[in-house]
N, C-alpha and C positions, 0 to 999 in steps of 0.2 A: 587422575581420571577415574571417574566413578563407573562401576559396572552398570550396564543397562539391564535392570531386572525384567523389563518387558521385551527385551531384544530376543532374537532367535538363539536357540541352543546351538552349541558348536556342531558344525556339520549339517545343520538343518537347511541353511541357505548357502549359496556360494559366497565367496568373499566379495566385498565391495568392488566395483569396477575400477581397480587401480588403487595404489596406496595413497593415503592422505599425505599431503605435502604442507609443511608449515610455512608460514609467510613471515615477512619482516615485522618487527614490532611497530606499533602505531607511533607517529610523532606526537609530541605533546606541547602545549603552550602553557608554561607555568605549571600549575597543578591540574590543568584541565586538558582533556584531549582536544585536538584541533578538529572541529566538527564540520561536516558538510552542511549545505544549506538545509533549512527546515523542510520537512516533508520528504525525507530521504529514507529509502529502504533497500537493503541489499538482498541478494538472492539467498536461498536456503543453503545450509552447509551440508555437503554430502561428500563422499569419497570418490571422485571421478577418476578417469583413466589417465595414463601418462600423457603429458603434453597438453593437458587441459588446464584451464585456469578456473573452471567452474567450482565454486565453493572452497577454494583454497586460499588460505591466508587471511580470510576475513576482510572486512572493509578497510580500505586505505583512505584515511581522512586527508583530503587534499586541499581544503580551504585554507587560504593564507592566514597566518596568525592575526588575531583581532576578532572582535565580536560584532555581529550585525546589530542594527538598532532593534530594540525590543518590539516584538509583535504583540498586538493587543486584540486583534480580531480572532474569534474562535475558529472560523473556517472561511474558505474563499480567500485565503491570504495571498494566493499566488496566481490568481486567474489573470490572464491577459498579458503576461510577460512574454517576451520574444525568445524563441528557441533558435540559437545560431550556432554555427560551426559543427553541426551534427555530421559525423562520418558514418555512413551506412545508408541502407535503403529504408524509407519511411513507409509504413503501412498504416493507414487510418483505420482504426477499429470500427466495424459496422459497414465497411465497404470491402469486405474480404473477397478475394478472387482466388479460386482454387488454381487457376492457371497463372499464378503470379510469375512474372518473368524474372530471371536473375538480374540483380541490379548492381551497378558499379559501387564499390565502397567509398568512392569520392563524392557520390551524390548526397545531397541533403537539403531539403527545402527549409525555408525559414518561416516560422509562424509569426505573423504580425500581431502586435498588441492591439487589443480592442480599443477603439476610441472612447474617450471619457464621455459619459452621458451628460447632456445639458438639461438641467431641470427647467421646466417652464416657469415663467414668472407668474405670481398670483394676480388675479384681476384686482385692480385698484378702484375705489369709489371715485365718482366724478369730483373734480376740484371744487371746494366750497369756500375758499378763503375770501372771495370777492363778495360774499353775501354777509351783510352785517348780522351779528348775533346779539340779541338784546341781553342786558345783564340779568342774572338770575334774581328772582324775587323770593322772599322767604315764604314758605308754604303756610297756609292757614291750618288750623287744627282739623278742619274738615278735609282739606287736601291731604294732610298727613295720614289720615285714617282711610281715605278712599283709594289712594294709589297703592298698587302692589309694590313691595320692596324691590329695588333694582337687584338683578342677579348678574354676577360676573361669570363669564364662560370658564369652565374648569378644564385646565390642561390635562391631557391624558398622560399618565406616568410613563416614562421611558422604560421599556422592558429591561430587566436587569440581566446582564450578560452572565451566563453560568461560569463558574470557576473551572479552570482546567481539570481539577480533580473530579468535579462533577461530570464533565464531558467524558473523560476516559473510563469512568466507572459506571455511569448511568445514562449514557446516550440512548435514545430510543431505538437505535439500530440493534441493540442487544435483545430487545423485547418484541421481536417480530415473528416469532414462532418457527415452525418447520419450513425448510426450503423444499419446494416442490421440484420434481424432476422436469427438465426441459428436453428430455430425450437426447441428451448429448451422447455422441458415439465416438469411439476411438477412430481418428482419421485413418489409422492403419498404414500410413505412408512410411517408407524406409527413411531413416535419418542419414542418408548417404550423400546428400549434396545440398547446396544452398537453397535451391528452389523447393525441394521437398521439405526441408527443415523449416523454412519460413512459412510454407503453406500449412504445415502441421500446427505451428504456433498460432497462425492466424485463425484457423478453424476452431481451435480451443478457445481463443479469445472471443470468437463469435458466440460460442456457447455461453461463456461467462457473461457476455453482454445481455443475454436473454435471461440468465438465471438470477441476477442480482438486483435489477431495478425495483422490483416489487418490495423487497425487504429494505432497501435504502429509503424509498419514499414512505413506506409504512412507518419507518422510524422518524418521519418528519424531517428528513434531509433531502437534498436535491441530487438526483443521480445525473452523472455525466460520464459517458464512456471514455476510457483512457485512449491516448494515442499510443502507437507501437512503433518502435525504431529497432531495426536489426543492425548489428555491427559485428566486426570480427577482430580487428587489430587495435583500434583506438576509437574513442568517441568523446565528443564534448557535449556537456549538458549544463544547465544552470545550477545543478547540484554538485557536479564533480567533473574535473578535467582530466583525470587519469585512471578511470575505473579499470579493474581487471576481471570483473565478473558481471553477470546480469544484475540490474538494479532498477528501482523505481524512483522517479523524481517528481515530487509534489509541486515544484515550481512550474513545471510544464505539463503536469499531470500525464506523464509519459512513462511507459514501460520500455526499458532498453535491454534487448535480448542479445547476448553474445552467442550467436547460433553455432559458431564453429566448435565450441566446447562439446556440444551434443553430438556433432559429427565425429569428434574424436572418440567419444564413448562408444558410438556405434561401430567404428572401425576397429577399436582395440579389443572389444569383447564380442566376438561374432556368434557365440553360442545362443541357443534359442531363449533361455531364461534371461540372460543379460540383455538381449534385444528387447524383450518385454519390459525389463527394468528401464532401459533407455527411453522407450516410448512413454512410459508412465512418468519418468523423470521430467520429460518435456511438459507433460500435462501438469505435473506438480509445480514446476518452476513457473509456468504461466499463471497458474491459480494462486501461487504464493505471492507473486508480484502484484497480481490483481487484488489480493488481500490488502496490500499496502494502499492501493488506490481506494478501496472501500474505507480504509482508515482515514484517508485524506478527505473524501467527500462527506464523511460523517462528522468530521472535525476531530476525531480521535488522534490522528497523527500530529496536526498542529498543536493540539492541547498537550500532548506528551512532550513536544519540544519545549513548550512553555514551562512545563514542570521541571525539565532538566536544564537545558542550555540557557534559556532566558533567565533562570533563577541562579545561574552560576553554581550548579550542583557539583559536588565532588565527583571525581572520576568514577568511583565505585557506584555511586548513585546513577550516573549516566549509563553505565554498563547494565545496571539492573533494569532501567527503563528500556534500554535497547533490547534486552532479552524478552521483556513483556511484549514489545512491539513485534519482534520476529516470531515468537512462538504463537502469538495471536494470528499473524498472517498465515502461518502453516496450518493452524486449526481451521481458519476460514477456507483454506484450500481443501481441507479434508471434508468440510461441510458440503462443498460443491461436489466433490468426487462421490461422497456417500449418497447424496441426493440422486446422482445419475449412475449409481452402481449397476443397476440392471441393464440400462441401455448401453453402458460402456462395456458390458460383458465381464465384470470383475468376478470371475469364478475360477476355481482350480488354480492352475499355474499363474494365471494373470493376477488373481487375488494374492497369491504368494509373492509375486513381484511387487505389488503395492505395499504389502506389509513389510517387505524388505526396505523400501524407502521410508515408510512410516517409522520403523524402528532403528533406522540407520542415519537419521538426520540429526546433527548436533555439533557442538563445539569440539568434541573429541576428534573430529576429522581434521582439525588444524592444531596439532599439538604445539604448545608454546604461544599460541595466538590469544587475542583478547576473548574473554567469555562474554560475547555480545549476542549470540543467537540462542543460547540455552543448551543444556545437556541433552543427550539422546533420550534419557529417561523423561525429562520434562516435555520435550517435543513429542515423544511417542504418546505420553499420557493424554495430552491435549488433542493430538491428531486422532487418537482412538475415540475420544469423546465426540469430536466433531463429526467423524465418519459415521459413528453409530447413531447419534441423536439427530443430525442434520439441523442443528439448532444453534444460532449465534450465541445464545445465552451461555452455552458451555465453552465459549471462546473468550470469556471475559477474564483475561490474564491480569487485569489491573485490580481485581478484587481478590486474587489468589495470594496465598502466603508466599513469602520469599522462597521457602523450600520447594514449592511447586513450580517455580520458574527459575530454577538454579542453573 
């Protein structure tokens, strides 16, 4: 475990809200880890309180052994698939209701697949087979010089699909400049019950839906807001059937929030500073998982999957790609928080609480687990850059050296 050179000095901040808990090792298939479906992102790694599953043990890869067919499309790989078997209350982002009623954990609507579009048939010329056509005659010299040469229509070349490496390193999303504030404010709700916790997340997602469309479209990608599912004990998704932490699934373009973990943090650490940390942890978790959605709609997440799993990459290479994905999602979360620093009131003790999360997120919080989210030092360095610059260009983990995303 490496020391975090950017981290707080001993005694400067309180200890993390609860000791980190290690998880079971990941199952493997041959020399490769058994992977979830493409477009999959786990929640950030932090040291939450006792009884919480948030951030503990890392991802549990639950896809059965075997490999799915190779994907070839850069993005939009997973649009229109049905989401079934979801356990938890579903909140559609963009239709946020502050007075959200508590929902039964057994409820879960199903998203129907979009019908396949039918292309119109081109207009055909009238039938001319019944009209006799005279045989061609050899042109005279005069005819040969007086007629313009026949020209054949030139077919337009098919645009060349960019390589996965080009997408992850040079997508237009990286070059969209500073993010402007959308005046996002801390909802300020206590994280003490299901209703308040879900409303808190929904309000943060509402702000994220206002903050990111301009930069996605400026990068010549298509913005779509994610869906939001809350769950507590178990949930089914197209990406994973037995998750233990919050995660994002690109197949359904849905953020799955395990809200009871945040309630455990609030309950187990009742002092004022840790309550601030818990509120900002909710904001950060929402913004981190939203970062995975931005990777999905920009094509970065599907392309990273092609670089690794579709190319049968060795286990260590897969983990290195995972670290780049996760650190980037945390950096994008910091871009959003930095852009709304003033309206969110990040000064004094509240800023101290944010820095505690910024410097305390990393694989060290799950000793013995896979190095799939990046070290505290790497996460802190990128999050500090994102927070200070408010610029996506500083979140390009795919052009960083291996030592920067360790």
